[in-house]
N, CA, C and O of each residue as an XYZ file, in Angstrom:
784
protein
N      -5.283    -99.692    -18.584
C      -4.477    -99.353    -19.734
C      -3.617    -98.133    -19.409
O      -4.138    -97.115    -18.952
N      -2.333    -98.223    -19.635
C      -1.414    -97.115    -19.361
C      -1.577    -96.021    -20.406
O      -1.913    -96.305    -21.556
N      -1.342    -94.767    -20.012
C      -1.451    -93.687    -20.994
C      -0.345    -93.795    -22.043
O       0.781    -94.204    -21.760
N      -0.705    -93.419    -23.235
C       0.274    -93.441    -24.323
C       1.141    -92.181    -24.244
O       0.773    -91.231    -23.552
N       2.272    -92.155    -24.931
C       3.081    -90.929    -24.983
C       2.275    -89.733    -25.497
O       2.487    -88.605    -25.053
N       1.350    -89.978    -26.433
C       0.506    -88.901    -26.955
C      -0.437    -88.368    -25.877
O      -0.658    -87.161    -25.772
N      -0.998    -89.298    -25.065
C      -1.862    -88.885    -23.963
C      -1.094    -88.009    -22.973
O      -1.595    -86.972    -22.539
N       0.115    -88.427    -22.619
C       0.932    -87.682    -21.661
C       1.311    -86.311    -22.212
O       1.328    -85.323    -21.477
N       1.609    -86.256    -23.492
C       1.955    -84.974    -24.102
C       0.756    -84.039    -24.086
O       0.904    -82.845    -23.824
N      -0.437    -84.573    -24.365
C      -1.641    -83.741    -24.329
C      -1.901    -83.222    -22.918
O      -2.253    -82.056    -22.738
N      -1.728    -84.087    -21.916
C      -1.892    -83.647    -20.522
C      -0.883    -82.560    -20.160
O      -1.216    -81.609    -19.453
N       0.345    -82.701    -20.642
C       1.379    -81.699    -20.399
C       0.943    -80.340    -20.970
O       1.044    -79.318    -20.290
N       0.461    -80.335    -22.213
C       0.015    -79.085    -22.834
C      -1.182    -78.497    -22.093
O      -1.257    -77.286    -21.889
N      -2.114    -79.352    -21.693
C      -3.288    -78.858    -20.955
C      -2.873    -78.220    -19.634
O      -3.429    -77.193    -19.246
N      -1.913    -78.808    -18.944
C      -1.448    -78.243    -17.680
C      -0.786    -76.884    -17.908
O      -1.036    -75.943    -17.155
N       0.047    -76.775    -18.928
C       0.716    -75.505    -19.232
C      -0.303    -74.413    -19.534
O      -0.152    -73.277    -19.082
N      -1.333    -74.752    -20.293
C      -2.379    -73.788    -20.634
C      -3.165    -73.380    -19.393
O      -3.448    -72.198    -19.199
N      -3.519    -74.352    -18.551
C      -4.249    -74.055    -17.309
C      -3.440    -73.119    -16.416
O      -4.004    -72.223    -15.789
N      -2.131    -73.317    -16.352
C      -1.284    -72.453    -15.537
C      -1.291    -71.017    -16.049
O      -1.186    -70.081    -15.256
N      -1.414    -70.830    -17.360
C      -1.496    -69.469    -17.905
C      -2.787    -68.803    -17.427
O      -2.776    -67.631    -17.050
N      -3.895    -69.542    -17.441
C      -5.171    -68.973    -16.994
C      -5.099    -68.623    -15.511
O      -5.613    -67.584    -15.096
N      -4.468    -69.478    -14.713
C      -4.317    -69.186    -13.281
C      -3.381    -67.993    -13.064
O      -3.606    -67.188    -12.161
N      -2.348    -67.878    -13.877
C      -1.424    -66.741    -13.771
C      -2.155    -65.441    -14.052
O      -1.893    -64.427    -13.405
N      -3.067    -65.462    -15.009
C      -3.893    -64.283    -15.298
C      -4.605    -63.824    -14.024
O      -4.608    -62.632    -13.716
N      -5.210    -64.756    -13.281
C      -5.939    -64.399    -12.056
C      -4.995    -63.806    -11.007
O      -5.337    -62.815    -10.361
N      -3.824    -64.394    -10.834
C      -2.866    -63.856     -9.865
C      -2.465    -62.436    -10.263
O      -2.425    -61.537     -9.423
N      -2.172    -62.244    -11.530
C      -1.730    -60.931    -11.998
C      -2.813    -59.878    -11.828
O      -2.533    -58.757    -11.404
N      -4.032    -60.230    -12.154
C      -5.146    -59.284    -12.063
C      -5.383    -58.891    -10.604
O      -5.573    -57.712    -10.301
N      -5.373    -59.877     -9.698
C      -5.690    -59.595     -8.294
C      -4.607    -58.800     -7.582
O      -4.883    -58.130     -6.587
N      -3.377    -58.865     -8.080
C      -2.293    -58.113     -7.439
C      -1.812    -56.964     -8.311
O      -0.772    -56.360     -8.047
N      -2.587    -56.668     -9.363
C      -2.289    -55.548    -10.251
C      -0.825    -55.564    -10.680
O      -0.137    -54.543    -10.656
N      -0.372    -56.748    -11.072
C       1.007    -56.959    -11.490
C       1.060    -56.830    -13.016
O       0.803    -57.790    -13.742
N       1.393    -55.649    -13.477
C       1.333    -55.365    -14.911
C       2.234    -56.282    -15.730
O       1.804    -56.826    -16.746
N       3.473    -56.456    -15.298
C       4.400    -57.295    -16.069
C       3.883    -58.727    -16.169
O       3.936    -59.336    -17.237
N       3.381    -59.266    -15.052
C       2.865    -60.636    -15.063
C       1.623    -60.735    -15.934
O       1.448    -61.715    -16.658
N       0.760    -59.725    -15.869
C      -0.461    -59.736    -16.672
C      -0.124    -59.698    -18.168
O      -0.724    -60.421    -18.963
N       0.824    -58.866    -18.537
C       1.212    -58.801    -19.948
C       1.830    -60.114    -20.421
O       1.759    -60.443    -21.605
N       2.438    -60.864    -19.498
C       3.148    -62.090    -19.880
C       2.234    -63.216    -20.356
O       2.711    -64.161    -20.983
N       0.928    -63.139    -20.073
C       0.030    -64.234    -20.458
C      -0.530    -64.069    -21.869
O      -1.182    -64.974    -22.390
N      -0.276    -62.909    -22.490
C      -0.817    -62.620    -23.818
C       0.298    -62.556    -24.867
O       1.395    -62.068    -24.594
N       0.000    -63.051    -26.058
C       0.885    -62.796    -27.175
C       0.775    -61.308    -27.530
O      -0.270    -60.702    -27.293
N       1.828    -60.708    -28.092
C       1.802    -59.264    -28.383
C       0.653    -58.819    -29.282
O       0.180    -57.689    -29.161
N       0.196    -59.692    -30.184
C      -0.893    -59.320    -31.093
C      -2.253    -59.850    -30.626
O      -3.212    -59.866    -31.398
N      -2.333    -60.280    -29.370
C      -3.580    -60.831    -28.819
C      -4.690    -59.785    -28.840
O      -4.450    -58.595    -28.639
N      -5.906    -60.258    -29.086
C      -7.088    -59.388    -29.093
C      -8.007    -59.756    -27.941
O      -8.001    -60.892    -27.466
N      -8.812    -58.772    -27.489
C      -9.588    -58.922    -26.268
C     -10.999    -58.366    -26.440
O     -11.210    -57.369    -27.131
N     -11.958    -59.030    -25.798
C     -13.305    -58.468    -25.663
C     -13.860    -58.929    -24.324
O     -14.471    -59.991    -24.207
N     -13.626    -58.091    -23.318
C     -14.075    -58.393    -21.948
C     -14.016    -57.076    -21.165
O     -13.024    -56.786    -20.496
N     -15.083    -56.288    -21.259
C     -15.093    -54.964    -20.661
C     -14.361    -53.949    -21.512
O     -14.543    -52.742    -21.350
N     -13.542    -54.435    -22.408
C     -12.722    -53.609    -23.298
C     -12.591    -54.376    -24.607
O     -12.427    -55.595    -24.598
N     -12.663    -53.678    -25.719
C     -12.499    -54.347    -27.012
C     -11.299    -53.747    -27.718
O     -11.242    -52.543    -27.969
N     -10.336    -54.612    -28.035
C      -9.131    -54.143    -28.703
C      -7.961    -55.043    -28.371
O      -8.147    -56.214    -28.042
N      -6.740    -54.497    -28.455
C      -5.555    -55.307    -28.151
C      -5.529    -55.726    -26.682
O      -5.933    -54.961    -25.807
N      -5.054    -56.937    -26.418
C      -4.939    -57.408    -25.031
C      -3.775    -56.734    -24.327
O      -3.928    -56.192    -23.233
N      -2.608    -56.772    -24.965
C      -1.401    -56.272    -24.312
C      -0.463    -55.645    -25.330
O       0.504    -56.258    -25.783
N      -0.781    -54.412    -25.672
C       0.059    -53.658    -26.597
C       0.189    -52.245    -26.050
O      -0.611    -51.374    -26.392
N       1.206    -52.002    -25.189
C       1.338    -50.689    -24.558
C       1.490    -49.550    -25.558
O       1.256    -48.391    -25.213
N       1.881    -49.865    -26.796
C       2.060    -48.810    -27.794
C       0.771    -48.538    -28.575
O       0.748    -47.670    -29.447
N      -0.299    -49.277    -28.266
C      -1.554    -49.090    -29.002
C      -2.056    -47.668    -28.824
O      -2.079    -47.133    -27.716
N      -2.454    -47.070    -29.929
C      -2.957    -45.699    -29.841
C      -4.336    -45.707    -29.204
O      -5.103    -46.660    -29.349
N      -4.630    -44.637    -28.504
C      -5.938    -44.526    -27.866
C      -6.319    -43.059    -27.795
O      -5.484    -42.171    -27.967
N      -7.585    -42.827    -27.541
C      -8.052    -41.462    -27.348
C      -7.484    -40.944    -26.037
O      -7.236    -41.728    -25.120
N      -7.272    -39.632    -25.933
C      -6.750    -39.085    -24.670
C      -7.615    -39.511    -23.485
O      -8.840    -39.392    -23.509
N      -6.942    -40.010    -22.449
C      -7.653    -40.429    -21.246
C      -8.248    -41.814    -21.304
O      -8.846    -42.267    -20.328
N      -8.100    -42.507    -22.436
C      -8.651    -43.859    -22.567
C      -7.509    -44.842    -22.785
O      -6.559    -44.536    -23.506
N      -7.591    -46.020    -22.170
C      -6.505    -46.991    -22.320
C      -6.431    -47.537    -23.735
O      -7.444    -47.659    -24.423
N      -5.216    -47.864    -24.160
C      -5.026    -48.397    -25.503
C      -5.098    -49.904    -25.580
O      -5.228    -50.462    -26.669
N      -5.014    -50.581    -24.426
C      -5.090    -52.037    -24.439
C      -5.810    -52.530    -23.186
O      -6.059    -51.766    -22.253
N      -6.139    -53.828    -23.186
C      -6.885    -54.383    -22.062
C      -6.123    -54.264    -20.759
O      -6.725    -53.950    -19.732
N      -4.818    -54.503    -20.763
C      -4.045    -54.458    -19.522
C      -4.168    -53.079    -18.875
O      -4.404    -52.985    -17.670
N      -4.011    -52.016    -19.652
C      -4.152    -50.656    -19.110
C      -5.561    -50.423    -18.591
O      -5.750    -49.840    -17.523
N      -6.552    -50.883    -19.351
C      -7.949    -50.757    -18.932
C      -8.192    -51.488    -17.614
O      -8.802    -50.935    -16.698
N      -7.718    -52.725    -17.518
C      -7.951    -53.535    -16.320
C      -7.299    -52.900    -15.093
O      -7.921    -52.821    -14.033
N      -6.063    -52.451    -15.226
C      -5.369    -51.864    -14.075
C      -6.035    -50.569    -13.631
O      -6.125    -50.301    -12.433
N      -6.502    -49.766    -14.576
C      -7.215    -48.534    -14.216
C      -8.529    -48.862    -13.505
O      -8.888    -48.217    -12.520
N      -9.240    -49.866    -14.010
C     -10.510    -50.267    -13.388
C     -10.277    -50.825    -11.984
O     -10.985    -50.468    -11.042
N      -9.279    -51.703    -11.849
C      -9.016    -52.320    -10.547
C      -8.538    -51.315     -9.507
O      -8.703    -51.544     -8.309
N      -7.955    -50.218     -9.941
C      -7.511    -49.205     -8.976
C      -8.696    -48.526     -8.293
O      -8.518    -47.855     -7.277
N      -9.913    -48.691     -8.840
C     -11.107    -48.120     -8.207
C     -11.689    -49.065     -7.152
O     -12.725    -48.773     -6.554
N     -11.019    -50.193     -6.927
C     -11.422    -51.167     -5.912
C     -10.307    -51.306     -4.877
O      -9.134    -51.085     -5.179
N     -10.683    -51.670     -3.669
C      -9.649    -51.890     -2.650
C      -9.208    -53.346     -2.600
O      -8.116    -53.637     -2.112
N     -10.028    -54.261     -3.092
C      -9.691    -55.686     -3.107
C     -10.394    -56.345     -4.284
O     -11.485    -55.942     -4.686
N      -9.741    -57.369     -4.824
C     -10.389    -58.206     -5.829
C      -9.935    -59.642     -5.606
O      -8.865    -59.893     -5.053
N     -10.762    -60.568     -6.044
C     -10.369    -61.970     -6.011
C     -11.071    -62.694     -7.146
O     -12.296    -62.655     -7.257
N     -10.291    -63.351     -7.985
C     -10.825    -64.113     -9.108
C     -10.638    -65.603     -8.826
O      -9.522    -66.065     -8.592
N     -11.732    -66.337     -8.851
C     -11.720    -67.788     -8.628
C     -12.040    -68.484     -9.937
O     -12.903    -68.037    -10.692
N     -11.346    -69.573    -10.203
C     -11.633    -70.370    -11.392
C     -12.409    -71.619    -11.008
O     -12.188    -72.206     -9.948
N     -13.310    -72.010    -11.878
C     -14.085    -73.232    -11.670
C     -13.728    -74.246    -12.747
O     -12.572    -74.649    -12.875
N     -14.727    -74.652    -13.516
C     -14.500    -75.625    -14.593
C     -13.534    -75.038    -15.619
O     -13.699    -73.898    -16.055
N     -12.543    -75.806    -15.996
C     -11.613    -75.384    -17.050
C     -11.558    -76.497    -18.093
O     -11.138    -77.620    -17.812
N     -11.992    -76.157    -19.295
C     -11.958    -77.100    -20.406
C     -10.874    -76.661    -21.376
O     -10.844    -75.503    -21.792
N      -9.996    -77.564    -21.734
C      -8.923    -77.276    -22.693
C      -9.042    -78.269    -23.840
O      -8.965    -79.480    -23.634
N      -9.229    -77.756    -25.029
C      -9.332    -78.599    -26.217
C      -8.106    -78.350    -27.087
O      -7.967    -77.281    -27.681
N      -7.235    -79.321    -27.160
C      -6.021    -79.217    -27.967
C      -6.369    -79.538    -29.420
O      -6.820    -80.640    -29.734
N      -6.155    -78.562    -30.295
C      -6.398    -78.782    -31.723
C      -5.179    -79.431    -32.373
O      -5.300    -80.385    -33.141
N      -4.014    -78.898    -32.053
C      -2.759    -79.462    -32.555
C      -1.635    -78.967    -31.645
O      -1.907    -78.369    -30.605
N      -0.405    -79.202    -32.013
C       0.741    -78.857    -31.155
C       0.841    -77.375    -30.841
O       1.510    -76.994    -29.880
N       0.185    -76.524    -31.640
C       0.345    -75.082    -31.473
C      -0.959    -74.313    -31.345
O      -0.953    -73.082    -31.357
N      -2.081    -75.022    -31.221
C      -3.387    -74.350    -31.159
C      -4.310    -75.075    -30.196
O      -4.425    -76.300    -30.222
N      -4.972    -74.290    -29.340
C      -5.933    -74.863    -28.396
C      -7.031    -73.844    -28.123
O      -6.838    -72.639    -28.282
N      -8.182    -74.352    -27.709
C      -9.305    -73.499    -27.325
C      -9.712    -73.861    -25.896
O      -9.716    -75.033    -25.518
N     -10.053    -72.839    -25.108
C     -10.394    -73.087    -23.708
C     -11.683    -72.378    -23.321
O     -12.085    -71.389    -23.932
N     -12.312    -72.912    -22.295
C     -13.443    -72.274    -21.614
C     -13.168    -72.421    -20.128
O     -13.038    -73.537    -19.625
N     -13.079    -71.301    -19.425
C     -12.799    -71.328    -17.985
C     -13.855    -70.515    -17.253
O     -14.005    -69.316    -17.489
N     -14.583    -71.175    -16.366
C     -15.583    -70.485    -15.552
C     -14.866    -69.664    -14.483
O     -13.881    -70.118    -13.901
N     -15.368    -68.443    -14.224
C     -14.771    -67.613    -13.176
C     -15.841    -66.947    -12.328
O     -16.955    -66.696    -12.787
N     -15.487    -66.669    -11.100
C     -16.263    -65.803    -10.214
C     -15.299    -64.738     -9.718
O     -14.224    -65.054     -9.208
N     -15.685    -63.474     -9.868
C     -14.803    -62.376     -9.475
C     -15.493    -61.509     -8.430
O     -16.643    -61.104     -8.596
N     -14.764    -61.234     -7.348
C     -15.240    -60.352     -6.279
C     -14.446    -59.053     -6.333
O     -13.229    -59.067     -6.520
N     -15.142    -57.928     -6.169
C     -14.493    -56.624     -6.146
C     -15.085    -55.802     -4.998
O     -16.307    -55.705     -4.880
N     -14.242    -55.214     -4.156
C     -14.713    -54.276     -3.130
C     -14.543    -52.865     -3.709
O     -13.426    -52.363     -3.838
N     -15.656    -52.248     -4.049
C     -15.644    -50.929     -4.691
C     -15.354    -49.828     -3.670
O     -15.856    -49.862     -2.546
N     -14.546    -48.860     -4.072
C     -14.286    -47.710     -3.216
C     -15.540    -46.837     -3.152
O     -16.288    -46.763     -4.127
N     -15.785    -46.163     -1.996
C     -16.949    -45.277     -1.900
C     -16.722    -43.984     -2.683
O     -15.585    -43.617     -2.978
N     -17.801    -43.312     -3.007
C     -17.755    -42.077     -3.790
C     -16.805    -41.040     -3.185
O     -16.203    -40.258     -3.921
N     -16.663    -41.024     -1.854
C     -15.817    -40.036     -1.178
C     -14.320    -40.305     -1.360
O     -13.497    -39.436     -1.071
N     -13.964    -41.493     -1.831
C     -12.564    -41.859     -2.044
C     -12.092    -41.248     -3.364
O     -12.744    -41.433     -4.391
N     -10.974    -40.526     -3.356
C     -10.486    -39.914     -4.605
C     -10.204    -40.927     -5.716
O     -10.181    -40.561     -6.891
N      -9.991    -42.191     -5.360
C      -9.728    -43.220     -6.367
C     -10.993    -43.951     -6.807
O     -10.920    -44.911     -7.575
N     -12.149    -43.503     -6.328
C     -13.411    -44.176     -6.663
C     -13.695    -44.071     -8.151
O     -13.295    -43.116     -8.815
N     -14.396    -45.079     -8.657
C     -14.769    -45.100    -10.064
C     -16.061    -44.352    -10.312
O     -16.714    -43.904     -9.369
N     -16.436    -44.212    -11.576
C     -17.646    -43.461    -11.924
C     -18.946    -44.117    -11.453
O     -19.971    -43.441    -11.359
N     -18.924    -45.402    -11.158
C     -20.133    -46.106    -10.702
C     -20.188    -46.227     -9.182
O     -20.985    -47.006     -8.659
N     -19.356    -45.468     -8.460
C     -19.256    -45.599     -7.001
C     -20.551    -45.182     -6.307
O     -21.338    -44.387     -6.820
N     -20.733    -45.754     -5.119
C     -21.885    -45.444     -4.263
C     -21.390    -44.635     -3.060
O     -20.196    -44.366     -2.931
N     -22.323    -44.252     -2.184
C     -21.944    -43.483     -0.991
C     -21.077    -44.301     -0.040
O     -20.250    -43.750      0.686
N     -21.268    -45.606     -0.048
C     -20.479    -46.488      0.815
C     -19.728    -47.490     -0.057
O     -19.989    -47.595     -1.255
N     -18.802    -48.219      0.542
C     -18.181    -49.328     -0.183
C     -19.276    -50.295     -0.615
O     -20.291    -50.438      0.066
N     -19.072    -50.942     -1.726
C     -20.023    -51.944     -2.200
C     -19.249    -53.163     -2.685
O     -18.095    -53.063     -3.102
N     -19.914    -54.324     -2.620
C     -19.338    -55.555     -3.132
C     -19.930    -55.826     -4.513
O     -21.146    -55.936     -4.676
N     -19.054    -55.929     -5.487
C     -19.463    -56.170     -6.871
C     -18.987    -57.564     -7.255
O     -17.789    -57.848     -7.245
N     -19.940    -58.430     -7.594
C     -19.661    -59.825     -7.949
C     -19.978    -60.045     -9.419
O     -20.961    -59.516     -9.936
N     -19.154    -60.817    -10.078
C     -19.387    -61.159    -11.484
C     -19.093    -62.643    -11.667
O     -18.093    -63.155    -11.164
N     -19.955    -63.310    -12.377
C     -19.707    -64.697    -12.772
C     -19.716    -64.774    -14.283
O     -20.575    -64.181    -14.936
N     -18.770    -65.496    -14.835
C     -18.726    -65.603    -16.284
C     -17.770    -66.676    -16.737
O     -17.380    -67.549    -15.962
N     -17.395    -66.606    -18.005
C     -16.494    -67.603    -18.581
C     -15.503    -66.910    -19.509
O     -15.881    -66.081    -20.337
N     -14.241    -67.261    -19.358
C     -13.209    -66.814    -20.290
C     -13.154    -67.817    -21.431
O     -12.976    -69.014    -21.205
N     -13.307    -67.331    -22.653
C     -13.177    -68.169    -23.835
C     -11.934    -67.701    -24.583
O     -11.881    -66.577    -25.083
N     -10.940    -68.576    -24.651
C      -9.646    -68.178    -25.208
C      -9.222    -69.054    -26.376
O      -9.534    -70.242    -26.443
N      -8.498    -68.421    -27.294
C      -7.725    -69.164    -28.281
C      -6.279    -69.073    -27.837
O      -5.720    -67.980    -27.747
N      -5.682    -70.200    -27.564
C      -4.277    -70.265    -27.163
C      -3.435    -70.658    -28.357
O      -3.828    -71.501    -29.164
N      -2.269    -70.037    -28.458
C      -1.310    -70.439    -29.476
C       0.032    -70.685    -28.798
O       0.423    -69.969    -27.876
N       0.722    -71.702    -29.272
C       2.066    -71.986    -28.762
C       3.066    -71.448    -29.776
O       3.134    -71.900    -30.920
N       3.835    -70.472    -29.320
C       4.855    -69.859    -30.170
C       6.184    -69.922    -29.436
O       6.260    -69.626    -28.243
N       7.211    -70.302    -30.141
C       8.541    -70.435    -29.533
C       8.485    -71.313    -28.278
O       9.213    -71.083    -27.312
N       7.599    -72.333    -28.312
C       7.511    -73.294    -27.217
C       6.669    -72.853    -26.042
O       6.574    -73.588    -25.059
N       6.041    -71.664    -26.102
C       5.251    -71.168    -24.959
C       3.801    -70.935    -25.368
O       3.510    -70.310    -26.388
N       2.896    -71.462    -24.528
C       1.470    -71.220    -24.721
C       1.103    -69.859    -24.125
O       1.466    -69.550    -22.990
N       0.378    -69.049    -24.906
C      -0.150    -67.774    -24.420
C      -1.496    -67.529    -25.082
O      -1.852    -68.179    -26.066
N      -2.235    -66.581    -24.525
C      -3.556    -66.239    -25.062
C      -3.376    -65.390    -26.321
O      -2.691    -64.367    -26.301
N      -4.006    -65.831    -27.419
C      -3.971    -65.095    -28.680
C      -5.262    -64.307    -28.892
O      -5.275    -63.312    -29.617
N      -6.339    -64.753    -28.260
C      -7.614    -64.045    -28.353
C      -8.479    -64.443    -27.159
O      -8.581    -65.623    -26.824
N      -9.098    -63.453    -26.522
C     -10.013    -63.735    -25.410
C     -11.315    -62.995    -25.614
O     -11.335    -61.801    -25.912
N     -12.410    -63.733    -25.445
C     -13.745    -63.158    -25.346
C     -14.344    -63.761    -24.091
O     -14.284    -64.974    -23.891
N     -14.922    -62.922    -23.246
C     -15.458    -63.422    -21.980
C     -16.940    -63.124    -21.889
O     -17.385    -62.009    -22.161
N     -17.695    -64.136    -21.502
C     -19.128    -63.928    -21.288
C     -19.353    -63.493    -19.850
O     -18.569    -63.811    -18.955
N     -20.433    -62.764    -19.648
C     -20.893    -62.437    -18.296
C     -22.172    -63.225    -18.081
O     -23.175    -62.998    -18.758
N     -22.130    -64.148    -17.139
C     -23.298    -64.987    -16.877
C     -24.209    -64.363    -15.822
O     -25.425    -64.553    -15.860
N     -23.624    -63.619    -14.882
C     -24.426    -62.919    -13.873
C     -23.569    -61.842    -13.197
O     -22.340    -61.914    -13.187
N     -24.258    -60.838    -12.630
C     -23.608    -59.771    -11.862
C     -24.465    -59.450    -10.645
O     -25.686    -59.609    -10.662
N     -23.802    -58.997     -9.596
C     -24.550    -58.612     -8.388
C     -23.767    -57.515     -7.663
O     -22.551    -57.619     -7.504
N     -24.459    -56.476     -7.231
C     -23.864    -55.445     -6.388
C     -24.652    -55.429     -5.089
O     -25.882    -55.381     -5.094
N     -23.931    -55.470     -3.978
C     -24.613    -55.467     -2.680
C     -23.776    -54.722     -1.648
O     -22.568    -54.549     -1.810
N     -24.442    -54.289     -0.589
C     -23.727    -53.636      0.500
C     -22.758    -54.626      1.117
O     -23.077    -55.809      1.238
N     -21.570    -54.158      1.512
C     -20.605    -55.095      2.095
C     -21.108    -55.634      3.419
O     -21.587    -54.881      4.267
N     -20.998    -56.922      3.587
C     -21.468    -57.544      4.826
C     -20.314    -58.100      5.648
O     -20.529    -58.742      6.676
N     -19.083    -57.851      5.190
C     -17.944    -58.401      5.923
C     -17.686    -57.587      7.174
O     -18.068    -56.420      7.262
N     -17.036    -58.211      8.138
C     -16.727    -57.542      9.400
C     -15.351    -56.893      9.386
O     -14.864    -56.430     10.418
N     -14.727    -56.860      8.210
C     -13.375    -56.330      8.156
C     -12.386    -57.394      8.613
O     -12.739    -58.568      8.732
N     -11.151    -56.982      8.868
C     -10.129    -57.940      9.276
C      -9.321    -57.396     10.449
O      -8.096    -57.307     10.362
N      -9.983    -57.034     11.537
C      -9.239    -56.423     12.646
C      -8.236    -57.366     13.310
O      -7.254    -56.910     13.896
N      -8.474    -58.670     13.224
C      -7.580    -59.631     13.886
C      -6.582    -60.290     12.943
O      -5.827    -61.172     13.352
N      -6.578    -59.863     11.678
C      -5.658    -60.462     10.710
C      -4.447    -59.546     10.557
O      -4.601    -58.386     10.174
N      -3.246    -60.045     10.849
C      -2.051    -59.203     10.694
C      -1.929    -58.688      9.264
O      -2.313    -59.374      8.316
N      -1.405    -57.499      9.113
C      -1.301    -56.865      7.801
C      -0.561    -57.759      6.805
O      -0.945    -57.826      5.637
N       0.500    -58.448      7.252
C       1.266    -59.271      6.303
C       0.496    -60.497      5.826
O       0.911    -61.142      4.864
N      -0.629    -60.835      6.487
C      -1.455    -61.968      6.062
C      -2.728    -61.520      5.347
O      -3.571    -62.347      4.999
N      -2.865    -60.214      5.129
C      -3.977    -59.703      4.345
C      -3.563    -59.625      2.880
O      -2.380    -59.503      2.562
N      -4.549    -59.696      1.999
C      -4.260    -59.554      0.570
C      -3.850    -58.128      0.255
O      -4.301    -57.178      0.895
N      -2.988    -57.998     -0.743
C      -2.554    -56.686     -1.201
C      -2.647    -56.647     -2.716
O      -2.286    -57.613     -3.387
N      -3.124    -55.542     -3.253
C      -3.210    -55.365     -4.696
C      -1.868    -54.865     -5.221
O      -1.804    -53.848     -5.912
N      -0.820    -55.569     -4.895
C       0.526    -55.162     -5.302
C       1.476    -56.335     -5.070
O       1.068    -57.418     -4.650
N       2.731    -56.089     -5.352
C       3.747    -57.115     -5.119
C       4.131    -57.185     -3.642
O       5.070    -57.897     -3.285
N       3.423    -56.463     -2.785
C       3.601    -56.588     -1.336
C       2.881    -57.832     -0.813
O       3.109    -58.245      0.324
N       2.029    -58.421     -1.621
C       1.269    -59.594     -1.206
C       2.211    -60.753     -0.873
O       3.286    -60.892     -1.457
N       1.780    -61.572      0.072
C       2.565    -62.707      0.543
C       3.016    -63.635     -0.582
O       4.097    -64.220     -0.505
N       2.200    -63.775     -1.623
C       2.542    -64.719     -2.692
C       3.883    -64.375     -3.340
O       4.572    -65.264     -3.841
N       4.257    -63.096     -3.334
C       5.519    -62.685     -3.944
C       6.714    -62.880     -3.008
O       7.863    -62.748     -3.429
N       6.444    -63.190     -1.761
C       7.516    -63.356     -0.770
C       7.459    -64.730     -0.114
O       8.114    -64.966      0.901
N       6.679    -65.630     -0.693
C       6.424    -66.924     -0.057
C       7.689    -67.742      0.147
O       7.803    -68.460      1.141
N       8.630    -67.648     -0.764
C       9.830    -68.474     -0.612
C      10.629    -68.078      0.608
O      11.095    -68.948      1.344
N      10.803    -66.772      0.844
C      11.597    -66.380      2.004
C      10.849    -66.547      3.329
O      11.477    -66.808      4.355
N       9.513    -66.400      3.326
C       8.796    -66.503      4.601
C       8.355    -67.914      4.948
O       8.036    -68.188      6.105
N       8.328    -68.807      3.981
C       7.901    -70.180      4.262
C       9.056    -71.116      4.558
O       8.841    -72.278      4.905
N      10.276    -70.625      4.425
C      11.446    -71.446      4.729
C      11.967    -71.038      6.095
O      12.238    -69.859      6.323
N      12.114    -72.008      7.024
C      12.586    -71.654      8.383
C      14.012    -71.125      8.381
O      14.547    -70.788      9.438
């Protein structure tokens, strides 16, 4: 049986929503503030390590504390030298043309800076440490002006693990092929470097 026009439209919406969740991971791993803000509606609310507005740079906050999730996330990620967020199962439930609910499983890796590093966080150890988190992003998506974005996110933490780093480093990997927590990463230059 061929898919109906309604089936195809639902698949189209599900793909657009999934791409927003994947964009969130790219933005977080490369500390791309503009891209990270782009996945949230301006009035979006958040509860995932931070409770409050998702992306409202004008949100008032106590001195020294971030006013929104994006500021909180970027400050937290600056205490790590590398991060990588992987997505697993992604469920998208379309309620109607402008409302959907999602559950996306994630695994996040963070290489924590050691206590001796001036950029280290308050939970730093004497040496670098690997901090792993597994959980699920639960989002309410709304389509406004034809674009799906996150209107509310609550994320569960299913497990956490901190362990001594066991990697051998990357002495044989050229710098341009290593990940970067910035727009220096290859993903931002892929068009010019992948075309002969």
